[in-house]
NUKOLDREN-915851 format. One record per residue (C-alpha): residue in one letter; x, y, z; residue number from 1. Coordinates in nm, 2 decimals. Each point is the difference from the previous one (the first is absolute). Layout:
BEGIN
+------+--------+--------+--------+------+
| resn |      X |      Y |      Z | resi |
+------+--------+--------+--------+------+
|    A |      X |      Y |      Z |  NUM |
...
+------+--------+--------+--------+------+
***
This chain:
BEGIN
+------+--------+--------+--------+------+
| resn |      X |      Y |      Z | resi |
+------+--------+--------+--------+------+
|    M |  -2.77 |  -6.12 |   4.17 |    1 |
|    T |   0.10 |   0.26 |   0.28 |    2 |
|    D |  -0.08 |  -0.01 |   0.32 |    3 |
|    F |  -0.16 |   0.32 |   0.15 |    4 |
|    P |  -0.14 |   0.07 |   0.34 |    5 |
|    L |  -0.35 |  -0.15 |   0.03 |    6 |
|    A |  -0.10 |   0.32 |   0.19 |    7 |
|    L |   0.06 |   0.19 |  -0.32 |    8 |
|    R |  -0.27 |  -0.25 |  -0.21 |    9 |
|    Q |  -0.33 |   0.14 |   0.10 |   10 |
|    H |  -0.28 |  -0.19 |  -0.05 |   11 |
|    S |  -0.36 |   0.08 |  -0.10 |   12 |
|    P |  -0.29 |  -0.26 |   0.04 |   13 |
|    S |  -0.20 |   0.19 |  -0.24 |   14 |
|    A |   0.26 |  -0.01 |  -0.28 |   15 |
|    E |   0.04 |  -0.38 |   0.06 |   16 |
|    R |  -0.39 |  -0.02 |  -0.07 |   17 |
|    N |  -0.04 |   0.20 |  -0.28 |   18 |
|    R |   0.32 |  -0.07 |  -0.21 |   19 |
|    E |  -0.12 |  -0.29 |  -0.17 |   20 |
|    P |  -0.34 |   0.17 |  -0.14 |   21 |
|    I |   0.21 |   0.30 |  -0.09 |   22 |
|    L |   0.26 |  -0.20 |  -0.18 |   23 |
|    A |  -0.29 |  -0.18 |  -0.17 |   24 |
|    V |  -0.10 |   0.35 |  -0.18 |   25 |
|    L |   0.35 |   0.11 |  -0.05 |   26 |
|    R |   0.06 |  -0.31 |  -0.21 |   27 |
|    Q |  -0.28 |   0.06 |  -0.23 |   28 |
|    V |   0.09 |   0.41 |  -0.05 |   29 |
|    L |   0.36 |   0.02 |   0.05 |   30 |
|    P |   0.25 |  -0.05 |  -0.30 |   31 |
|    A |   0.21 |  -0.31 |   0.00 |   32 |
|    T |   0.32 |   0.18 |   0.00 |   33 |
|    G |   0.08 |   0.39 |   0.10 |   34 |
|    R |   0.07 |   0.22 |   0.28 |   35 |
|    V |  -0.25 |   0.04 |   0.27 |   36 |
|    L |   0.00 |   0.27 |   0.30 |   37 |
|    E |  -0.17 |  -0.07 |   0.28 |   38 |
|    I |  -0.10 |   0.29 |   0.23 |   39 |
|    A |  -0.05 |  -0.02 |   0.36 |   40 |
|    S |   0.12 |  -0.36 |   0.04 |   41 |
|    G |  -0.01 |  -0.02 |   0.38 |   42 |
|    T |   0.13 |  -0.30 |   0.15 |   43 |
|    G |   0.14 |  -0.12 |  -0.35 |   44 |
|    Q |  -0.20 |  -0.36 |   0.03 |   45 |
|    H |  -0.22 |   0.11 |  -0.32 |   46 |
|    A |   0.32 |   0.10 |  -0.20 |   47 |
|    I |   0.18 |  -0.34 |   0.11 |   48 |
|    H |  -0.30 |  -0.20 |  -0.08 |   49 |
|    F |  -0.09 |   0.17 |  -0.35 |   50 |
|    A |   0.35 |  -0.02 |  -0.11 |   51 |
|    R |   0.04 |  -0.32 |   0.05 |   52 |
|    A |  -0.30 |  -0.12 |  -0.17 |   53 |
|    M |   0.09 |   0.23 |  -0.30 |   54 |
|    P |   0.36 |  -0.03 |  -0.06 |   55 |
|    G |  -0.02 |   0.18 |  -0.33 |   56 |
|    L |  -0.07 |   0.34 |   0.16 |   57 |
|    D |   0.26 |   0.23 |   0.14 |   58 |
|    W |  -0.15 |   0.08 |   0.34 |   59 |
|    Q |   0.05 |   0.31 |   0.15 |   60 |
|    P |  -0.14 |   0.06 |   0.36 |   61 |
|    S |  -0.01 |   0.34 |   0.16 |   62 |
|    D |  -0.12 |   0.17 |   0.30 |   63 |
|    A |   0.03 |   0.34 |   0.20 |   64 |
|    D |   0.04 |  -0.17 |   0.35 |   65 |
|    E |   0.33 |  -0.10 |   0.11 |   66 |
|    E |  -0.09 |  -0.26 |   0.17 |   67 |
|    A |  -0.19 |  -0.18 |  -0.28 |   68 |
|    R |   0.29 |   0.04 |  -0.21 |   69 |
|    A |   0.20 |  -0.18 |   0.25 |   70 |
|    S |  -0.26 |  -0.27 |   0.01 |   71 |
|    I |   0.01 |  -0.01 |  -0.40 |   72 |
|    A |   0.37 |  -0.03 |   0.01 |   73 |
|    A |  -0.01 |  -0.27 |   0.26 |   74 |
|    W |  -0.24 |  -0.20 |  -0.21 |   75 |
|    T |   0.18 |   0.05 |  -0.31 |   76 |
|    A |   0.33 |  -0.09 |   0.12 |   77 |
|    H |  -0.14 |  -0.32 |   0.20 |   78 |
|    E |  -0.17 |  -0.13 |  -0.33 |   79 |
|    G |   0.28 |   0.08 |  -0.24 |   80 |
|    L |  -0.25 |   0.06 |  -0.29 |   81 |
|    P |   0.20 |   0.14 |  -0.31 |   82 |
|    N |  -0.30 |   0.20 |  -0.13 |   83 |
|    I |  -0.07 |   0.24 |   0.30 |   84 |
|    R |   0.20 |   0.31 |   0.07 |   85 |
|    A |   0.09 |   0.17 |   0.30 |   86 |
|    P |  -0.27 |   0.22 |   0.11 |   87 |
|    L |  -0.02 |   0.37 |  -0.09 |   88 |
|    V |  -0.09 |   0.31 |   0.22 |   89 |
|    L |  -0.29 |   0.10 |  -0.19 |   90 |
|    D |  -0.30 |   0.22 |   0.13 |   91 |
|    V |  -0.21 |   0.05 |  -0.31 |   92 |
|    H |  -0.04 |   0.38 |   0.06 |   93 |
|    Q |   0.36 |   0.05 |  -0.09 |   94 |
|    A |   0.10 |   0.10 |  -0.34 |   95 |
|    E |   0.26 |  -0.27 |  -0.05 |   96 |
|    W |  -0.09 |  -0.38 |   0.04 |   97 |
|    G |   0.34 |  -0.10 |  -0.07 |   98 |
|    I |  -0.11 |  -0.22 |  -0.27 |   99 |
|    D |  -0.17 |   0.05 |  -0.32 |  100 |
|    A |  -0.11 |  -0.20 |  -0.33 |  101 |
|    L |  -0.21 |  -0.27 |   0.18 |  102 |
|    D |  -0.24 |  -0.22 |  -0.13 |  103 |
|    A |  -0.21 |  -0.03 |   0.32 |  104 |
|    V |  -0.05 |   0.17 |   0.33 |  105 |
|    V |  -0.16 |  -0.21 |   0.31 |  106 |
|    C |  -0.17 |   0.18 |   0.27 |  107 |
|    I |  -0.16 |  -0.21 |   0.29 |  108 |
|    N |  -0.19 |   0.15 |   0.29 |  109 |
|    M |   0.12 |   0.35 |  -0.03 |  110 |
|    I |  -0.21 |   0.25 |  -0.13 |  111 |
|    H |  -0.25 |  -0.03 |   0.31 |  112 |
|    I |   0.29 |   0.05 |   0.26 |  113 |
|    S |   0.12 |   0.33 |  -0.16 |  114 |
|    P |  -0.14 |   0.32 |  -0.12 |  115 |
|    W |  -0.16 |   0.04 |  -0.30 |  116 |
|    S |   0.28 |   0.18 |  -0.16 |  117 |
|    A |   0.21 |  -0.33 |   0.01 |  118 |
|    A |  -0.26 |  -0.16 |  -0.22 |  119 |
|    Q |   0.03 |   0.29 |  -0.23 |  120 |
|    A |   0.39 |  -0.04 |   0.01 |  121 |
|    L |  -0.02 |  -0.35 |  -0.05 |  122 |
|    F |  -0.20 |   0.04 |  -0.32 |  123 |
|    A |   0.20 |   0.29 |  -0.14 |  124 |
|    G |   0.33 |  -0.14 |   0.07 |  125 |
|    A |  -0.10 |  -0.35 |  -0.14 |  126 |
|    G |  -0.14 |   0.14 |  -0.33 |  127 |
|    H |   0.36 |   0.21 |  -0.02 |  128 |
|    R |   0.18 |  -0.35 |   0.01 |  129 |
|    L |  -0.23 |  -0.25 |  -0.18 |  130 |
|    A |   0.02 |  -0.09 |  -0.33 |  131 |
|    D |  -0.33 |  -0.01 |  -0.21 |  132 |
|    G |  -0.21 |  -0.31 |   0.11 |  133 |
|    G |   0.17 |  -0.01 |   0.34 |  134 |
|    V |  -0.18 |  -0.13 |   0.30 |  135 |
|    L |  -0.06 |   0.21 |   0.32 |  136 |
|    Y |  -0.14 |  -0.26 |   0.27 |  137 |
|    L |  -0.18 |   0.11 |   0.31 |  138 |
|    Y |  -0.10 |  -0.22 |   0.25 |  139 |
|    G |  -0.25 |   0.10 |   0.36 |  140 |
|    P |  -0.33 |   0.07 |   0.10 |  141 |
|    Y |  -0.21 |   0.27 |  -0.21 |  142 |
|    K |  -0.36 |   0.14 |   0.04 |  143 |
|    R |  -0.24 |  -0.04 |  -0.31 |  144 |
|    G |  -0.24 |   0.27 |  -0.05 |  145 |
|    G |   0.12 |   0.20 |   0.28 |  146 |
|    A |  -0.08 |  -0.30 |   0.24 |  147 |
|    H |   0.21 |  -0.25 |   0.19 |  148 |
|    T |  -0.07 |  -0.37 |  -0.12 |  149 |
|    S |   0.01 |  -0.16 |   0.33 |  150 |
|    P |  -0.05 |   0.10 |   0.36 |  151 |
|    S |   0.37 |  -0.10 |   0.10 |  152 |
|    N |   0.12 |   0.23 |  -0.31 |  153 |
|    E |  -0.21 |   0.29 |   0.16 |  154 |
|    A |   0.17 |  -0.06 |   0.35 |  155 |
|    F |   0.32 |  -0.02 |  -0.16 |  156 |
|    D |  -0.05 |   0.32 |  -0.15 |  157 |
|    Q |  -0.10 |   0.19 |   0.31 |  158 |
|    Q |   0.31 |  -0.15 |   0.17 |  159 |
|    L |   0.20 |   0.15 |  -0.26 |  160 |
|    R |  -0.13 |   0.34 |   0.01 |  161 |
|    R |   0.04 |  -0.01 |   0.39 |  162 |
|    R |   0.37 |  -0.05 |  -0.03 |  163 |
|    D |   0.04 |   0.27 |  -0.28 |  164 |
|    P |  -0.30 |   0.21 |  -0.17 |  165 |
|    E |   0.18 |  -0.05 |  -0.35 |  166 |
|    W |  -0.02 |  -0.34 |  -0.01 |  167 |
|    G |  -0.30 |  -0.23 |  -0.08 |  168 |
|    V |  -0.15 |  -0.26 |  -0.24 |  169 |
|    R |  -0.02 |   0.17 |  -0.32 |  170 |
|    D |  -0.28 |   0.02 |  -0.25 |  171 |
|    M |   0.07 |  -0.23 |  -0.29 |  172 |
|    E |  -0.16 |   0.23 |  -0.23 |  173 |
|    A |   0.22 |   0.29 |   0.09 |  174 |
|    V |   0.31 |  -0.22 |  -0.03 |  175 |
|    T |  -0.13 |  -0.12 |  -0.35 |  176 |
|    A |  -0.04 |   0.39 |  -0.10 |  177 |
|    L |   0.36 |   0.07 |   0.15 |  178 |
|    G |   0.13 |  -0.27 |  -0.22 |  179 |
|    A |  -0.18 |   0.12 |  -0.31 |  180 |
|    A |   0.15 |   0.34 |   0.06 |  181 |
|    A |   0.34 |  -0.11 |   0.00 |  182 |
|    G |  -0.05 |  -0.24 |  -0.32 |  183 |
|    F |  -0.10 |  -0.32 |   0.11 |  184 |
|    V |  -0.30 |  -0.21 |  -0.08 |  185 |
|    R |  -0.11 |  -0.24 |   0.28 |  186 |
|    D |  -0.10 |  -0.35 |  -0.03 |  187 |
|    E |  -0.32 |  -0.17 |   0.17 |  188 |
|    P |   0.06 |   0.00 |   0.37 |  189 |
|    V |   0.10 |  -0.35 |   0.13 |  190 |
|    A |  -0.19 |  -0.08 |   0.32 |  191 |
|    M |   0.26 |  -0.14 |   0.26 |  192 |
|    P |  -0.01 |  -0.16 |   0.37 |  193 |
|    A |  -0.08 |   0.19 |   0.28 |  194 |
|    N |  -0.20 |   0.26 |  -0.20 |  195 |
|    N |   0.31 |   0.13 |  -0.19 |  196 |
|    F |   0.03 |   0.08 |  -0.38 |  197 |
|    S |   0.27 |  -0.02 |  -0.27 |  198 |
|    L |   0.01 |   0.28 |  -0.18 |  199 |
|    V |   0.18 |  -0.05 |  -0.35 |  200 |
|    F |   0.07 |   0.34 |  -0.17 |  201 |
|    R |   0.17 |   0.02 |  -0.36 |  202 |
|    K |   0.17 |   0.28 |  -0.16 |  203 |
|    R |  -0.18 |   0.10 |  -0.29 |  204 |
|    A |   0.21 |   0.01 |  -0.32 |  205 |
|    G |   0.13 |   0.35 |  -0.08 |  206 |
|    A |  -0.11 |   0.12 |   0.32 |  207 |
|    A |   0.20 |   0.33 |   0.09 |  208 |
|    R |   0.25 |  -0.06 |   0.28 |  209 |
|    V |  -0.10 |   0.22 |   0.28 |  210 |
+------+--------+--------+--------+------+
***
């Protein structure tokens, strides 16, 4: 175990709250062994928790933000887990992700805090790198049938759009259609605490790499 300045290890209360419900779903849908890329890993709390709970997986965190990567690296070094890698510099829009041949991709709370082009790039990049049957897991708030699932989600959506007009809570149906176009089939949505959903997409056998 390596000592890193506590200031580098960022802490998200929401990550602490949702990590167990998310882990319960991941245990069901991820393979027992293989390489998992986590996109937009944020503080690194999820990466540490999931890597510890699923030691058969080779967990690769990533983030486009330098401070987030510093936090991930600090948490990783402090915990000393053998199955978690140093964080990658990764923006899904870039052509090269720095990693290929994946068994799963995990992306938590990203597509509503980024432009729609990020969701498009996420599916395209995952489709290119996942093996047949590989899992793309998404977590976050969604509209259903064009309507918000709670007043709090509607208020959150408005807050996001005030910060950036290209951000916002996405339509589940639009995300599903995006996945289908990229060669993915979606499982039944899993309702999660605080009006969120887990969406599990599986790459169709023989789907063309985009």
